[in-house]
Phi, psi and omega in degrees: 000129178284133184293154182272115181274138184251120181270178177090011189257160169245115189246128182245113178286127185242109174270119167080161187298327182290338177266319188296305191287325170304313179302314180293311177302326181290326177287317177297322179297332182264000179296141178224005178229307194201136178231127164250132176222129177235139178206153178274330179232134175231094193277153174270077177212190188297320179286320173303318176294320180293322182286318182299314178299321181289317183289323176300312178299327177290321176298321181289341175266010167103009175282141174274118191250116180244114191242122178245128172237141180293136186288345178254310176296332177254029189294349175265355184304315176300327181276342183255322187234337187305304181302316183293318179291322175306311186301324181278357179088021168285130175272109184252142170228146171253135171276116175052067181296145175282127190231019175186187182298140179295129176244149180274076178233150189300314182299333175282342180268000180277097191247160173272094182266002180287148170235103186222148169216139171227129178248122175055027173058031182222339178234136174225151175232136182231128178177202186239021181262120174286169170275092191198147175265112175260017178244350186271181177051040172074026177279344173080278185249150178293152173302151168282101179209169186218157168212163178236137163273129182245127171238130173133199189295333182291338176307325181301315179296315179294318176296317179299321176295312188288330174289327179285326171299315187300315177304319181291315187287323177298314178295326179289327179276004182057037184257074181289336175293339179279346181269067181252162182297149179297152179264338183236143178267137183297148180268112183256009185279139177296137181239348184208200191230019184248141189256133178204165177227141179264116185237130185237157170243122173226188183256018184236271186269340186241050179300319185244011189300321180282321175298322175292321176302317178300301189302312177304314185287323176293323177294334178269356184293143181240337186235302188218137164236130183235110183250136169227125186204131190293316185235116190234104182214069189290148174287184182298305184300322181290318186292316181297330180288314180305308187295318179301320181293313188293319175298331179282354176097014171297131174280118185244124170234137186234118181255121179238178176291132172259323171256138185226159177252358180228079184301325191298309184297328178292311173301320178298320175297319179300339176288344176270348184302310191304314181300306184303313179304313181301327173290345183099009180267135184271132178242133175232150176242133184279124184239356192286324179196179171296147179241118180248014188291144167229078188223167175201150173230130180231126177054033177060014175215351174249137179211154175221143176224130181180204186258350187278114165285168171258075180208163182302331176299307173293315191269348184242329197239306192272158178279125183235161173211126162231155171259131178244136193238133165250088183196125181289334180289308180292324179295323173298324183285319179287330181293322185289315180305313180294325176290324180298321178289325174288324178285318188253354181222012184231155172250128177276145176274124184252155173296333178290320177305313185294317183290334178276352181293141179293153181299335175296333180286321182293323173292330179291318181303308182293323172304314183290323181297315182292329175295317172298319177298327186283320181294326178295323177294324179285335171283350175110017183241122184275183179298322178300337178279323192203109178200163176300152181303135175293330183283002183283162170296173175309129180267019185291140184287000000 
């Protein structure tokens, strides 16, 4: 199903935390009615404290502040921020709080991975950036990551999804007093000329909405597909769509992590490099800093920015949110940013480099690939749900 595109928006691309957080903090400081914020991680660091201070100040001046933090990604939130925010009047909820040893069961893996903000029903932020400092403690460069500020009619769709999530989590947490009527009405007046759709993944009505949006765009691609994704382990349908596009002569480049915080998934992804390169797909690894981007540009007019990786966690389990854009201006800006990252911060993986790797390295990749597949099986997903494409060339290391 094609997403419903809404015209009349003004979209501002925000690359990295150094652009995102000043814009977010400025919007929070100007709020006078209502704030909704969802995040997977809310870190006990300089950025976490700055955002917490801004939310507390807004609540103290009478703004209704609704904050939802994932119970696993933000498992330290209750001990670091909750009492302080509660005292200021911020309404805080945890999505599926962790209350025991982690078990590899499907329902425990269903996390709130969205990164969304709506301020006064007229400004929204959608992207992949957590409430976390990626510049402190000698980390050097900000993560390669993106968000979009949205002004215009699309804010109504984003706000509706956030209010629905708030009601569900409030009910699950037995917080009846938090289930109050909304204070602000969405501003649906056109303020620009850009068309976009808000696409979510959940376990009810929108199980495959983000996946279908990607596949529809890939199937329609005629010239170029440029993907940047932090965690890339595509399933059958996504893989088939990419390989079919490559056979049509579409130029495909995929930018992945060179430095990683999840080695197992990275090594598993590397097991797919050989088949992809044989198919004519160019693979790059970003080395300048950590890369947490979840974005794509297709044919210079279609783009997506959001929280969803192309991996089983995002596409089968987690609650995710992306903005999908049909606009040459934003697509061109994102395309230029990604090409700059390819030129100045990434290394292309060559077939020669793969064949020259020592056998222990190749064995590690395939053991990791098998381990990830086994973990998917333990979580309740069989091979037919998630595997490399049958249309791929031979995947021998």
